[in-house]
C-alpha positions in Angstrom: -63.9 -126.0 36.3 -61.5 -123.5 34.9 -60.1 -124.4 31.5 -56.4 -125.2 31.5 -54.5 -122.4 29.9 -53.7 -123.1 26.3 -51.4 -121.7 23.7 -51.6 -121.6 20.0 -48.9 -123.3 17.9 -47.3 -120.7 15.7 -46.6 -123.3 13.2 -49.8 -125.4 12.8 -52.2 -123.0 14.4 -53.5 -125.6 16.9 -54.1 -125.1 20.6 -52.3 -127.2 23.2 -51.7 -127.0 26.9 -49.5 -124.2 28.1 -47.6 -126.6 30.3 -46.1 -128.3 27.3 -42.9 -126.9 25.9 -43.6 -128.4 22.4 -46.6 -128.7 20.2 -48.0 -132.2 20.5 -49.2 -132.1 16.9 -46.2 -130.8 14.9 -43.4 -130.8 17.5 -42.6 -127.1 17.1 -41.2 -125.5 20.2 -43.1 -122.7 21.8 -41.9 -119.3 20.6 -40.9 -120.6 17.2 -41.8 -118.4 14.3 -45.0 -119.4 12.5 -45.4 -120.4 8.9 -46.2 -116.8 8.0 -43.3 -115.3 9.9 -40.9 -115.5 6.9 -43.4 -113.8 4.6 -44.0 -111.1 7.1 -40.3 -110.5 7.6 -39.7 -110.4 3.8 -42.6 -107.9 3.4 -41.1 -105.7 6.0 -37.7 -105.8 4.5 -39.0 -105.0 1.1 -41.0 -102.1 2.5 -37.9 -100.7 4.2 -35.9 -101.0 1.0 -38.6 -99.3 -1.0 -38.9 -96.4 1.5 -35.1 -95.9 1.3 -35.1 -96.0 -2.5 -38.0 -93.6 -2.7 -36.2 -91.2 -0.3 -33.1 -91.3 -2.5 -35.1 -90.5 -5.5 -36.8 -87.6 -3.8 -33.4 -86.3 -2.7 -31.9 -86.6 -6.2 -34.9 -84.8 -7.8 -34.5 -82.0 -5.2 -30.8 -81.6 -6.0 -31.5 -81.5 -9.8 -34.2 -78.9 -9.3 -32.0 -76.8 -7.1 -29.1 -76.9 -9.6 -31.5 -76.0 -12.5 -32.7 -73.0 -10.6 -29.2 -71.8 -10.0 -28.2 -72.3 -13.7 -31.1 -70.3 -15.0 -30.7 -66.5 -14.3 -33.7 -64.6 -13.0 -34.9 -62.4 -15.8 -36.0 -59.8 -13.2 -32.5 -59.5 -11.8 -30.0 -57.4 -13.9 -26.8 -59.3 -14.7 -23.8 -58.4 -12.6 -21.1 -56.5 -14.5 -18.2 -58.5 -15.7 -15.0 -57.5 -13.8 -12.4 -56.0 -16.1 -9.0 -57.6 -16.0 -6.1 -55.3 -17.0 -3.0 -57.0 -18.3 0.3 -55.5 -19.3 0.0 -57.3 -22.7 -2.2 -55.5 -25.1 -3.8 -57.6 -27.8 -4.6 -55.8 -31.0 -8.2 -56.2 -32.1 -8.3 -57.4 -35.7 -9.8 -54.8 -38.0 -12.9 -55.9 -39.8 -12.3 -53.3 -42.6 -10.4 -54.9 -45.4 -7.0 -53.4 -46.0 -6.8 -50.8 -48.8 -4.8 -52.0 -51.8 -1.5 -50.4 -52.1 -1.4 -47.8 -54.8 0.1 -49.0 -58.1 3.5 -47.6 -58.5 3.8 -45.6 -61.7 6.8 -46.7 -63.6 9.4 -44.0 -63.6 10.3 -42.4 -66.9 14.0 -43.1 -67.7 16.1 -39.9 -67.7 16.9 -38.8 -71.2 20.5 -39.5 -72.2 22.8 -38.6 -75.1 23.0 -41.4 -77.6 25.4 -39.9 -80.2 27.9 -37.0 -80.7 29.5 -36.3 -84.1 31.9 -33.5 -85.2 30.8 -32.1 -88.7 32.4 -29.8 -91.2 29.9 -28.0 -93.3 27.2 -30.5 -92.3 29.3 -33.6 -93.3 31.1 -36.1 -91.1 34.8 -35.9 -90.8 37.0 -38.5 -92.6 37.5 -41.6 -90.4 34.6 -40.8 -88.2 32.9 -44.1 -89.2 35.8 -46.0 -87.7 35.8 -43.7 -84.6 39.1 -42.1 -85.7 38.0 -38.8 -87.2 40.7 -36.3 -88.4 41.2 -33.2 -90.4 44.1 -31.1 -91.7 44.8 -27.4 -91.3 47.0 -25.4 -93.6 49.0 -22.3 -92.5 46.7 -19.6 -91.2 43.6 -21.6 -92.0 40.4 -21.3 -89.9 38.1 -24.3 -90.1 34.4 -23.9 -88.9 33.1 -27.1 -87.1 29.7 -28.0 -85.7 28.3 -30.8 -83.5 25.5 -33.2 -84.1 24.0 -34.4 -80.8 21.3 -37.0 -80.6 18.5 -37.0 -79.7 17.8 -33.5 -80.9 17.2 -31.0 -78.1 18.8 -33.2 -75.4 21.3 -30.5 -74.4 18.5 -28.1 -73.7 16.6 -30.8 -71.7 19.7 -31.7 -69.6 21.0 -28.1 -69.5 24.4 -29.1 -70.8 27.0 -27.2 -72.9 29.7 -28.8 -75.0 33.3 -28.0 -74.0 35.8 -27.7 -76.9 39.5 -28.1 -76.0 42.9 -28.3 -77.9 45.6 -30.6 -76.6 48.3 -28.3 -78.0 47.4 -24.6 -78.6 50.8 -24.2 -80.4 49.5 -26.5 -83.2 45.9 -25.3 -83.3 43.5 -23.3 -81.3 39.7 -23.9 -80.9 37.4 -20.9 -80.5 33.8 -21.7 -79.4 30.9 -19.8 -81.0 29.5 -17.5 -78.3 26.0 -17.6 -79.9 25.9 -21.3 -80.7 27.5 -23.8 -78.2 27.3 -26.5 -80.9 29.7 -24.5 -83.2 33.4 -23.7 -82.9 36.4 -22.7 -85.1 39.7 -24.5 -85.3 42.6 -22.1 -86.1 46.1 -23.0 -87.3 48.9 -21.8 -84.9 51.8 -24.0 -85.9 53.2 -27.1 -87.4 52.4 -30.5 -85.8 49.7 -32.9 -84.7 47.3 -32.4 -81.8 43.9 -33.6 -80.6 40.6 -31.8 -80.5 38.4 -33.0 -77.6 34.6 -32.3 -77.2 33.2 -33.1 -73.7 29.5 -33.1 -72.9 28.5 -34.1 -69.4 29.0 -37.8 -68.7 29.0 -38.8 -72.3 32.4 -40.3 -73.4 34.6 -37.5 -74.8 34.8 -37.3 -78.6 38.3 -36.9 -80.0 39.5 -35.7 -83.4 43.1 -35.8 -84.7 44.2 -32.4 -86.1 47.2 -32.3 -88.5 48.7 -28.8 -89.0 50.9 -28.3 -92.1 53.8 -25.8 -92.1 
């Protein structure tokens, strides 16, 4: 006699008649997942997740390697020339050579100047010359030789200057410079009265002397 077809309960692993819709032992319906179904499903899910994670890791490693290969230049390939960009603005390149010190300016020597001018008679100062009011007297037909003392000595030669002797009134006295010595002159009586003798040398203040002529 043929054995009645049986099915195995997925829950309790017992066989029962295929004509029954439920397991007579545990009451599980036919087609219900067995006790190991959940474990199997969890294992499959974890496996799928693991495969996905592994694939992502492999992709990431590939991207990193590709980036590194692009960043490192090939030593066998010569570098490409850098394009030159021309701008209208020219930037001066700072010089690495230290600037030369400016030459020290030599202090200029002051130009020599006349410090003193004095009218002398026979080597002596005229009366009143200490008070800046020198004077002398001429008698009728008298000729009085005069000289100049200019300080510093030799300044006239250095500056190339010549004293100028003048009389304010030739009718009282006349002044005749010495042709051979510009520092000497002669005052000559010409008439009665008072007049002024003036000696001018360059920019130095004129030196004046009062001349009194007797009748």
